[in-house]
C-alpha positions in Angstrom: -62.2 53.2 -51.9 -60.8 51.3 -48.5 -57.3 52.0 -50.1 -57.9 55.8 -51.1 -59.1 56.1 -47.9 -55.9 54.8 -45.9 -53.5 56.9 -48.5 -55.8 59.7 -47.3 -54.9 59.0 -43.6 -51.3 58.5 -44.4 -51.1 62.0 -46.1 -53.1 63.7 -43.3 -50.9 62.1 -40.5 -47.6 63.2 -42.6 -49.2 66.7 -42.9 -50.3 67.2 -39.2 -46.4 65.7 -37.9 -45.0 68.2 -40.3 -47.1 70.9 -38.7 -46.1 69.6 -35.3 -42.6 69.3 -36.2 -42.9 73.1 -37.4 -44.5 74.3 -34.4 -41.9 72.8 -31.7 -39.4 74.5 -34.3 -41.2 77.9 -33.8 -41.5 77.0 -29.7 -38.0 76.4 -29.6 -37.0 79.6 -31.5 -39.1 81.6 -28.9 -37.8 80.2 -26.3 -34.4 81.0 -27.4 -35.1 84.5 -28.2 -36.2 85.2 -24.8 -33.3 83.2 -23.5 -34.8 80.5 -21.8 -31.9 78.2 -23.1 -32.7 75.1 -20.7 -36.0 74.6 -22.2 -35.1 75.2 -25.7 -32.0 72.7 -25.7 -34.4 69.6 -25.5 -37.2 71.0 -28.5 -34.0 71.8 -30.8 -32.6 67.9 -29.9 -35.7 66.5 -31.0 -36.3 68.8 -34.2 -32.7 67.6 -34.7 -33.5 64.1 -35.1 -35.9 64.9 -37.7 -34.4 67.8 -39.6 -31.1 69.6 -39.6 -30.4 73.1 -40.6 -27.8 75.4 -40.2 -30.1 77.9 -38.2 -31.2 75.0 -35.8 -27.8 73.7 -35.2 -26.7 77.4 -34.7 -29.3 78.2 -32.0 -28.7 74.4 -30.2 -24.7 75.4 -30.2 -25.4 79.0 -28.7 -27.7 77.2 -26.1 -25.0 75.0 -25.0 -22.5 77.9 -24.8 -24.6 80.2 -22.6 -25.5 77.3 -20.2 -22.1 76.2 -19.8 -22.1 72.8 -21.7 -18.7 73.5 -23.4 -18.3 70.0 -24.9 -21.6 69.7 -26.5 -21.4 73.5 -27.6 -18.0 72.7 -29.3 -19.3 69.6 -31.3 -21.9 71.6 -32.8 -20.2 74.7 -33.6 -17.4 72.2 -35.1 -20.3 70.6 -36.9 -21.6 74.1 -38.3 -18.3 74.7 -39.6 -17.5 71.1 -41.0 -21.0 70.9 -42.8 -22.2 74.5 -44.0 -18.6 76.2 -43.7 -20.1 78.6 -41.8 -18.0 81.7 -41.6 -19.7 83.8 -38.9 -16.6 85.2 -36.5 -18.9 85.1 -33.4 -18.8 81.4 -34.1 -15.1 81.1 -34.2 -14.9 82.7 -31.0 -17.4 81.0 -29.3 -15.7 77.7 -30.4 -12.4 78.7 -29.1 -13.7 79.7 -25.9 -15.6 76.1 -25.5 -12.1 74.6 -26.3 -10.6 76.9 -24.0 -12.8 75.6 -21.3 -12.1 72.0 -22.2 -8.6 72.6 -21.7 -7.5 72.6 -25.4 -5.8 75.9 -25.5 -3.4 74.9 -28.6 -6.6 73.8 -30.6 -8.5 76.9 -29.8 -5.8 79.1 -31.1 -5.1 76.8 -34.2 -9.3 77.3 -34.6 -8.8 81.3 -34.6 -5.6 81.1 -36.9 -6.9 78.7 -39.3 -10.0 81.3 -39.7 -8.1 83.9 -40.0 -5.8 82.8 -42.6 -8.7 81.4 -44.7 -10.3 84.8 -44.7 -7.1 86.8 -45.2 -7.7 88.8 -42.0 -3.9 89.3 -41.7 -4.5 92.0 -38.8 -6.3 89.6 -36.8 -3.7 87.3 -37.4 -1.2 89.3 -35.9 -3.4 90.2 -32.8 -3.4 86.5 -32.4 -0.1 85.8 -32.3 0.4 88.6 -29.7 -2.4 87.6 -27.8 -0.5 84.0 -27.3 2.6 85.3 -26.5 1.0 87.8 -24.0 -0.6 85.1 -22.3 2.7 83.0 -22.3 4.3 85.4 -20.2 1.2 85.8 -17.9 1.2 81.9 -17.5 5.2 82.3 -17.1 4.5 83.8 -13.4 2.7 80.7 -12.4 0.2 80.4 -9.9 0.1 83.6 -7.9 -3.0 83.2 -5.8 -3.7 80.8 -3.1 -7.7 80.1 -3.2 -10.1 78.2 -1.4 -13.8 77.6 -2.0 -16.1 78.7 0.4 -18.0 76.1 2.8 -21.0 78.1 2.0 -21.1 77.4 -1.6 -24.0 74.9 -3.1 -24.9 73.4 -6.2 -26.5 76.3 -7.5 -25.3 79.8 -7.9 -23.0 82.0 -5.6 -21.0 84.9 -6.6 -21.0 88.5 -6.2 -19.6 88.6 -2.6 -18.1 91.6 0.0 -17.1 91.6 3.5 -19.5 94.3 5.0 -18.6 94.7 8.7 -18.7 91.6 10.2 -20.4 89.8 7.4 -20.2 88.6 4.1 -22.8 89.6 1.6 -23.1 87.8 -1.4 -25.7 86.8 -4.4 -27.1 83.2 -4.5 -30.2 81.2 -6.1 -32.9 81.5 -3.9 -32.8 79.3 -1.2 -36.6 79.2 -0.5 -38.3 76.0 -1.6 -40.5 75.9 -4.8 -39.4 79.6 -5.8 -39.8 80.6 -9.7 -37.0 79.0 -11.6 -35.1 81.2 -13.8 -35.5 79.9 -17.4 -32.2 80.6 -18.6 -30.5 77.8 -16.8 -33.5 76.4 -14.9 -32.4 77.6 -11.4 -34.2 79.6 -9.1 -34.0 83.4 -9.5 -31.1 85.1 -7.3 -31.1 87.3 -4.1 -28.7 88.9 -1.8 -27.5 87.1 1.4 -25.6 87.7 4.6 -23.1 85.1 6.3 -21.7 86.0 9.3 -17.5 86.1 8.9 -16.9 84.1 12.2 -18.9 81.3 10.6 -17.2 81.2 7.5 -16.3 77.5 8.2 -19.9 76.8 8.0 -22.4 76.0 5.0 -25.2 78.1 4.0 -27.4 77.3 6.9 -26.0 80.2 8.5 -26.9 82.7 5.8 -29.6 84.9 5.6 -31.6 87.1 3.2 -30.4 90.6 3.4 -33.8 92.4 3.1 -37.6 91.6 2.3 -37.4 95.2 0.7 -34.5 94.1 -1.6 -35.3 90.7 -2.7 -38.2 90.0 -4.6 -39.4 87.3 -6.8 -36.8 88.0 -9.6 -33.4 88.8 -9.9 -31.3 90.8 -7.3 -27.5 90.5 -7.7 -24.2 92.1 -7.6 -24.3 95.2 -5.2 -22.2 98.1 -3.9 -22.2 99.7 -0.6 -21.7 103.5 -0.2 -18.6 104.4 2.1 -21.1 105.6 5.0 -23.3 102.3 4.4 -26.5 104.0 4.0 -27.0 103.6 0.3 -27.2 100.3 -1.6 -26.6 100.0 -5.0 -27.6 96.7 -6.6 -28.8 95.0 -9.8 -32.7 93.8 -10.2 -34.7 92.5 -12.8 -37.2 95.5 -14.6 -39.9 95.4 -12.0 -42.5 98.3 -11.4 -45.2 97.9 -8.9 -44.1 94.5 -8.2 -44.5 93.3 -11.7 -42.0 92.4 -14.3 -41.4 94.3 -17.0 -40.1 93.4 -20.7 -39.0 94.7 -23.9 -40.3 94.4 -27.3 -38.6 90.7 -27.4 -40.4 89.7 -24.1 -37.1 90.4 -22.2 -37.0 91.6 -18.7 -33.7 93.6 -18.9 -31.5 94.6 -16.0 -31.8 97.7 -14.2 -29.6 99.2 -11.1 -31.7 100.3 -8.0 -30.9 102.2 -4.9 -31.8 101.7 -1.4 -31.7 103.9 1.5 -31.0 102.6 5.0 -33.0 103.8 7.8 -32.5 102.2 11.2 -31.9 98.8 10.4 -34.3 98.9 7.5 -33.9 99.4 3.5 -36.2 101.3 2.0 -37.0 103.8 -1.0 -35.7 101.2 -3.4 -35.2 103.3 -6.8 -34.7 102.7 -9.9 -31.5 105.1 -11.2 -32.4 107.6 -13.8 -30.4 106.0 -16.8 -32.1 102.8 -16.8 -34.3 101.9 -19.7 -36.5 99.4 -20.7 -34.5 98.3 -23.9 -31.5 97.8 -22.6 -29.4 96.4 -19.2 -27.4 97.7 -16.8 -25.7 95.9 -14.1 -23.5 95.2 -11.7 -22.8 98.6 -10.1 -19.2 99.2 -8.3 -18.5 102.5 -6.6 -15.1 104.3 -6.3 -13.5 104.6 -2.8 -14.9 108.3 -2.2 -18.5 107.1 -3.5 -18.4 109.9 -5.9 -18.4 107.9 -9.1 -20.3 104.7 -10.1 -19.2 102.1 -12.3 -21.3 99.4 -14.2 -21.8 97.0 -17.2 -24.4 97.8 -20.0 -25.3 96.6 -23.4 -27.0 100.1 -24.2 -26.6 101.3 -27.7 -23.5 103.2 -28.7 -21.3 100.9 -27.2 -18.1 99.0 -28.4 -20.2 95.5 -28.6 -21.6 93.3 -26.1 -21.6 94.8 -22.3 -19.3 97.6 -21.7 -18.3 99.5 -18.8 -19.2 102.9 -18.0 -19.3 105.4 -15.1 -21.6 108.3 -13.7 -20.7 110.5 -11.4 -23.0 111.2 -8.2 -23.9 114.4 -7.4 -25.7 115.8 -4.5 -29.1 114.9 -3.6 -28.7 111.8 -5.5 -28.2 113.5 -8.9 -26.0 111.7 -11.5 -24.1 112.6 -14.7 -24.6 111.2 -18.1 -23.0 107.8 -18.0 -19.7 107.6 -20.0 -18.1 104.8 -21.7 -14.7 104.0 -20.3 -13.2 103.8 -23.7 -11.2 101.3 -26.1 -8.7 100.4 -23.2 -11.4 98.8 -21.4 -14.3 97.7 -23.4 -13.9 95.2 -26.6 -16.5 93.7 -29.0 -17.3 91.1 -26.6 -18.4 91.2 -22.7 -16.8 93.8 -20.1 -18.7 93.0 -16.8 -18.5 93.2 -12.8 -16.4 96.2 -12.2 -14.8 96.9 -8.9 -12.5 99.8 -8.1 -10.0 99.1 -5.5 -8.7 101.4 -2.6 -5.9 102.5 -4.7 -8.8 103.4 -7.5 -7.4 100.2 -9.6 -10.4 99.0 -11.7 -10.8 95.2 -11.9 -13.4 93.9 -14.2 -14.3 90.6 -16.1 -13.9 90.0 -19.7 -14.0 87.7 -22.5 -12.9 90.0 -25.0 -9.3 90.7 -24.0 -6.5 88.2 -23.8 -7.8 85.3 -21.6 -7.4 81.8 -20.7 -11.1 81.2 -21.7 -14.7 82.4 -21.2 -14.7 85.6 -18.8 -11.0 86.3 -17.0 -10.4 88.8 -14.5 -8.4 92.1 -15.3 -7.0 95.3 -13.8 -6.3 98.4 -15.3 -4.9 101.5 -13.5 -6.0 105.1 -14.2 -3.6 107.5 -15.4 -4.7 111.1 -16.0 -7.8 110.5 -15.7 -8.0 107.4 -18.0 -7.8 103.7 -17.4 -4.6 102.1 -19.2 -4.8 98.8 -21.1 -5.8 96.4 -18.3 -3.5 93.0 -17.9 -4.9 89.5 -17.1 -4.4 88.7 -13.1 -3.1 85.1 -14.1 -3.2 81.6 -13.0 -5.0 79.9 -10.9 -7.6 82.4 -10.3 -8.4 82.7 -14.1 -9.0 79.6 -16.4 -10.6 78.3 -19.0 -14.4 78.9 -17.4 -16.1 82.1 -16.1 -14.0 83.9 -13.2 -15.9 87.1 -12.3 -17.1 89.0 -9.5 -13.6 89.9 -8.2 -13.1 92.1 -4.8 -10.2 92.6 -2.9 -9.5 94.4 0.2 -7.8 97.8 1.1 -4.2 96.3 1.4 -4.8 95.1 -2.1 -3.9 91.0 -0.6 -6.9 89.1 -0.1 -10.2 89.1 -1.6 -13.4 87.1 -3.3 -14.3 85.8 -6.4 -16.5 83.7 -8.1 -16.1 81.0 -10.8 -18.2 78.0 -12.7 -15.2 76.1 -13.0 -15.8 72.3 -12.9 -14.0 71.5 -9.9 -16.7 73.5 -7.5 -19.8 72.3 -6.2 -21.8 73.3 -9.4 -22.6 76.5 -11.2 -20.9 79.7 -10.1 -18.8 79.3 -6.5 -17.4 81.5 -4.2 -13.6 81.4 -3.6 -11.4 83.1 -1.1 -8.1 84.5 -2.6 -4.7 85.5 -1.7 -2.1 86.8 -3.6 1.3 85.3 -3.6 3.4 86.7 -6.4 2.9 90.1 -7.8 1.8 90.5 -11.1 5.1 91.1 -13.2 4.5 90.2 -17.0 7.6 90.1 -18.5 8.4 88.9 -22.0 10.0 85.4 -22.6 13.7 85.8 -22.3 16.6 83.6 -22.8 20.3 83.6 -22.9 23.0 82.6 -25.7 26.2 82.3 -24.0 29.2 80.3 -24.1 33.2 80.5 -24.4 35.4 80.8 -27.5 38.5 78.4 -27.4 41.7 77.5 -29.4 40.8 74.2 -31.2 44.4 73.3 -30.8 45.2 74.2 -27.3 41.7 74.7 -25.8 42.9 78.2 -24.2 40.3 80.5 -23.8 40.6 83.7 -26.6 40.0 87.1 -25.2 38.9 89.7 -27.6 37.3 87.5 -30.0 34.4 89.1 -32.0 31.1 87.7 -31.2 27.8 89.0 -33.6 24.5 87.7 -32.9 22.2 87.6 -36.0 18.6 87.0 -36.2 16.5 84.2 -38.2 16.7 86.5 -41.2 20.4 87.3 -40.9 20.6 90.7 -39.7 22.7 91.6 -37.2 21.0 92.3 -33.3 24.3 92.9 -31.6 27.9 92.5 -30.9 30.9 92.2 -28.4 34.1 91.1 -27.4 35.0 87.8 -25.2 36.5 88.6 -21.6 39.6 87.5 -20.5 38.0 84.3 -20.1 36.6 84.0 -23.3 32.9 84.2 -22.5 30.2 86.1 -23.9 26.5 86.4 -23.0 23.8 87.8 -25.0 20.1 88.3 -23.8 17.6 87.0 -26.7 13.8 86.6 -26.9 12.1 82.9 -26.5 11.2 80.8 -29.5 13.4 82.3 -32.1 16.3 81.6 -34.6 19.7 83.0 -33.9 23.4 82.6 -35.5 26.3 83.5 -33.4 29.3 84.1 -35.7 32.7 84.1 -33.8 35.9 85.7 -35.3 39.4 86.5 -34.5 42.7 87.9 -36.1 44.9 85.0 -37.3 41.8 82.6 -37.2 39.1 81.0 -38.8 35.8 82.2 -38.6 32.9 80.0 -37.0 29.4 80.1 -36.6 26.5 78.2 -34.3 22.8 78.0 -35.1 20.5 77.9 -32.1 16.8 78.0 -31.5 15.5 79.3 -28.0 12.3 77.7 -26.4 9.7 79.2 -23.8 12.0 77.8 -20.9 12.2 81.6 -19.3 15.8 82.6 -18.1 17.3 79.5 -19.9 20.6 79.8 -21.3 21.6 78.3 -24.9 25.0 77.5 -24.9 26.8 78.8 -28.1 30.6 77.8 -27.1 32.7 77.2 -30.1 36.3 76.5 -30.8 38.3 78.9 -33.3 41.1 77.2 -35.7 44.4 79.1 -36.1 45.4 79.9 -39.4 49.0 78.3 -38.7 47.8 75.6 -37.2 45.2 75.1 -40.1 48.3 75.2 -42.4 50.3 72.7 -40.8 47.0 70.6 -40.2 46.8 70.8 -44.2 50.4 69.9 -44.9 50.2 67.0 -42.5 47.0 66.2 -44.3 48.2 66.6 -47.6 51.4 64.1 -46.9 48.9 61.6 -45.2 46.9 61.9 -48.7 50.1 61.2 -50.5 51.3 58.4 -48.3 47.4 56.9 -48.6 47.9 57.2 -52.7 51.1 55.7 -52.4 49.5 52.8 -50.2 46.7 52.7 -52.4 48.8 52.1 -55.6 50.5 49.6 -54.0 47.4 47.9 -52.7 46.1 48.0 -56.2 49.6 46.2 -57.5 49.7 43.8 -54.9 46.2 43.2 -55.7 46.3 43.2 -59.1 49.2 40.7 -58.8 47.4 38.6 -56.5 44.7 38.5 -59.0 46.8 37.6 -61.7 48.4 34.6 -59.3 45.1 33.9 -58.6 44.0 33.5 -62.0 47.0 31.6 -62.9 46.6 29.2 -59.9 43.3 28.7 -61.0 43.7 28.2 -64.4 46.5 25.5 -63.4 44.3 24.1 -61.2 41.7 23.4 -63.9 44.3 22.5 -66.2 45.5 20.0 -63.9 41.6 18.9 -63.2 41.0 18.7 -67.2 44.1 16.5 -67.5 43.3 14.4 -64.3 39.9 14.2 -66.0 41.7 13.5 -69.5 43.9 10.8 -67.9 41.0 9.2 -66.1 38.9 9.5 -69.2 42.0 7.7 -71.0 42.2 5.4 -68.3 38.7 4.5 -68.2 38.6 4.0 -72.0 41.9 1.8 -71.7 40.0 -0.2 -69.4 36.9 -0.5 -71.1 39.2 -1.1 -74.4 40.6 -4.0 -72.7 37.5 -5.6 -71.3 36.3 -4.8 -74.7 39.3 -6.6 -76.1 39.4 -9.5 -73.5 35.7 -10.0 -74.4 36.4 -10.5 -78.0 39.3 -12.5 -77.0 37.3 -14.8 -74.9 34.4 -15.1 -77.6 36.7 -15.9 -80.2 39.0 -18.9 -80.0 41.1 -17.7 -83.3 42.1 -14.7 -81.0 44.9 -15.7 -78.1 46.6 -14.0 -75.6 50.0 -14.9 -75.3 52.2 -13.1 -72.8 51.8 -9.7 -73.6 50.9 -10.0 -77.5 47.7 -10.7 -78.8 48.0 -13.0 -82.1 45.6 -14.6 -84.3 45.6 -18.3 -83.9 46.4 -20.0 -87.4 48.0 -23.0 -88.6 52.0 -22.9 -89.2 52.3 -20.9 -92.5 55.9 -21.8 -93.7 57.7 -20.7 -96.7 60.1 -22.6 -98.9 63.6 -22.0 -98.4 64.8 -18.8 -100.0 61.5 -18.0 -101.7 58.3 -16.1 -100.8 55.7 -17.1 -102.7 52.6 -18.6 -101.1 52.0 -22.2 -101.1 48.3 -23.7 -101.4 48.2 -24.6 -97.8 49.4 -21.1 -97.0 46.7 -19.3 -98.7 44.2 -21.6 -97.2 45.6 -20.8 -93.9 45.5 -16.9 -94.8 41.9 -16.9 -95.5 40.9 -17.8 -92.1 42.7 -14.4 -90.8 40.8 -12.6 -93.4 37.5 -14.6 -92.3 38.8 -13.3 -88.2 39.4 -9.7 -89.9 36.2 -9.5 -91.3 34.3 -10.4 -88.1 36.6 -8.1 -86.1 36.7 -4.7 -88.3 38.0 -2.8 -85.8 41.5 -4.8 -84.9 44.5 -3.7 -87.1 47.4 -6.7 -87.2 50.8 -7.0 -87.9 52.2 -9.7 -90.2 55.6 -10.4 -88.6 57.6 -12.5 -91.1 60.8 -14.6 -90.0 63.7 -16.3 -91.9 66.1 -19.0 -90.5 69.5 -18.1 -89.9 70.8 -19.4 -92.5 72.2 -16.9 -95.2 73.2 -13.3 -94.8 71.0 -11.0 -92.3 70.3 -8.4 -94.9 68.9 -11.3 -97.6 67.2 -12.5 -94.9 65.6 -9.5 -93.7 64.7 -8.6 -96.9 63.3 -12.1 -97.9 61.1 -12.1 -95.0 59.7 -8.3 -96.0 58.9 -10.0 -99.3 57.2 -12.7 -97.6 55.1 -10.3 -95.1 54.2 -8.1 -98.4 53.1 -11.2 -100.4 50.8 -12.1 -97.3 49.6 -8.8 -96.9 49.0 -8.7 -100.5 46.9 -11.8 -100.4 45.0 -10.6 -97.6 44.3 -7.3 -99.0 42.9 -8.9 -102.2 40.1 -10.4 -99.8 38.5 -7.5 -99.3 40.6 -6.0 -96.0 41.4 -2.6 -95.9 45.1 -2.0 -96.3 45.9 0.2 -93.4 44.4 -2.7 -91.2 47.6 -4.8 -92.3 51.1 -3.9 -91.5 53.7 -6.3 -93.2 57.0 -6.2 -91.5 60.0 -8.4 -92.0 62.2 -9.5 -89.0 64.8 -11.5 -91.1 66.4 -13.9 -88.7 66.4 -11.6 -85.8 63.6 -13.6 -83.5 64.1 -17.1 -84.1 61.7 -19.6 -82.6 64.8 -22.2 -82.3 67.9 -20.9 -81.5 71.0 -22.7 -82.8 74.7 -22.0 -81.9 75.9 -22.8 -85.2 73.8 -23.1 -88.3 75.0 -26.6 -89.0 73.4 -27.5 -85.6 70.0 -26.8 -86.7 68.0 -29.4 -88.5 65.9 -28.8 -91.6 62.9 -29.0 -89.4 64.5 -26.2 -87.1 65.0 -23.9 -90.0 61.3 -24.5 -91.4 60.1 -23.8 -87.7 62.0 -20.5 -87.9 60.6 -19.8 -91.7 57.0 -18.6 -90.3 54.4 -16.0 -90.4 52.9 -14.3 -87.2 49.7 -12.3 -87.1 50.0 -10.0 -84.0 46.8 -7.7 -83.3 48.6 -4.2 -82.6 45.0 -1.8 -82.9 41.5 -2.3 -81.8 40.0 0.9 -82.7 40.4 0.9 -86.6 37.6 3.4 -88.4 37.5 2.9 -91.9 38.1 6.5 -93.7 36.2 5.1 -96.9 33.8 2.3 -98.0 36.3 -0.9 -98.6 35.9 -1.9 -101.9 34.4 -5.4 -102.8 37.5 -7.9 -103.1 38.9 -9.2 -106.4 38.0 -12.3 -107.7 
């Protein structure tokens, strides 16, 4: 049961909170529609913390816009576009105005440009391009006003100043304490004040209320005084019998009233007959003759927002019907604060004509009774914020205006101005100029034909160069151009240039022309140079090829030499290793001995009988030792050297020794030694051990020593080709 009660209380709390939030939104909307923007802002901010919807965000953005909090207005307008893809043209206009006030002119133009492209508004896009160009032209004049703020400015609002005799009359927030506040901006209501001209250097402490008959607890503002000074036209909230009157939306509209000067007092305050409870009439102005009254009104049938109207003033305070000043002056936005100069020029403020942001001041001259297309008065009088209530003296040089620019003391401030430059609005112009010269001699070329083409290649103008070879074209800024130069006997030349927005700047299009004769010479020289270069190239290729061949030969020779060296080193190493191996064998086997440069198998003497070659028994036994040595050293090859004594002929001795060597070999082979391991060679009597001058001088023992066999190792690297057969038994 307890849980059910808690749940019920929780639901009730949510329901009450929901109803409370709905009430807050309803209250905020009611304040918004009554133009109590400052009161509506905190309610919308609180509501958006809990729930965001497109209408709530839009109303909050408009509240900030109407109270000139432009950064916050821009933030929420951008949020509407990004989040809800809002497409209301007024939203984009106000976002661009807010961006201008923040100093972001390019971003402001981009916002509108992107919107027009997205919606296919080609006409608007073209208009925007013209507006940007126009404002560039106005800005190019530079600062044409010297302006100074008035010392009487406060943190509240001051505007609508005019010099009346020795006084400055102006509109300002009530200076009385605890006065009723105006909930549009939570400032006090407005009254008319006077300030001595000789005290303009002083603050508002010397300012005085114009008249208690004029000023009430509600708004009294912008005014006009008749030429005779006896009739005052001024703006006031709709007031009857001291009570504020409202329309069906609870809005107290503005009306234009008159008052008559009797003695030193203003009396007989009367609303003009063309006023209405349903719309506003405001900001009266008179022509120099006092026969025509101009004012702003949001009455039905206008072009949109506030338009400027005029009525004729007849005898006995009669008035003709209000006449709209027409499409040259009025737009679908706001036109307010008219003023007619001594020369009948119309000055007014508007945010619908090409401006630098919010309300700018414009001027329009009359022709045939019709005001012409107005011009922006330029910088620095106009800027990103509201600039309005412009008045100028009869000389057309000095005057006053108001602005809520952030450099002031706060809200709207009054400024003095002096015109320092004429309003000469001209399209941006530059020049394309240059000199045409002979490319070879650099001398100027007279009568060369110069043709100027636009970015699409269409001819704009043409001329011929002067005796100094020079030419010059006036051109528009920010465009692409092509300049072509031609002259008989010369090659054509051309140059592409882009102009920027620097006014009166000159872009250099100087060019050289190449004479045909010089070109032909140059071509011939170029051909010869090409041929010579080709010849050098071929020769160089041959040289490189020959060098490459020589290089390869040298590399091959180096490689061969290196290989031969390595082979030689390998052979020498092999020889050294073989010698070491042989020495090791000799050292290990006492049956092998080194004798001078010969290696011999040690055996007992092997002798043969005189004239015989058969093997004696002791000879065979001794040869058996040779066989054992050969078997134990299978890599050696021996030579059996057989010798005879010196008896007999040398031929027979050589033959005999060969038979003896063959007999020894035959014996060894029969013992299982490969035949190729044994070389039999008979030396005859050519190498005796004992040398006898004559045969008769040698003893028999000497002869027997000479009849011998020697076993010399001649190879150490024998490798058998086939398996050796077993020895025969």
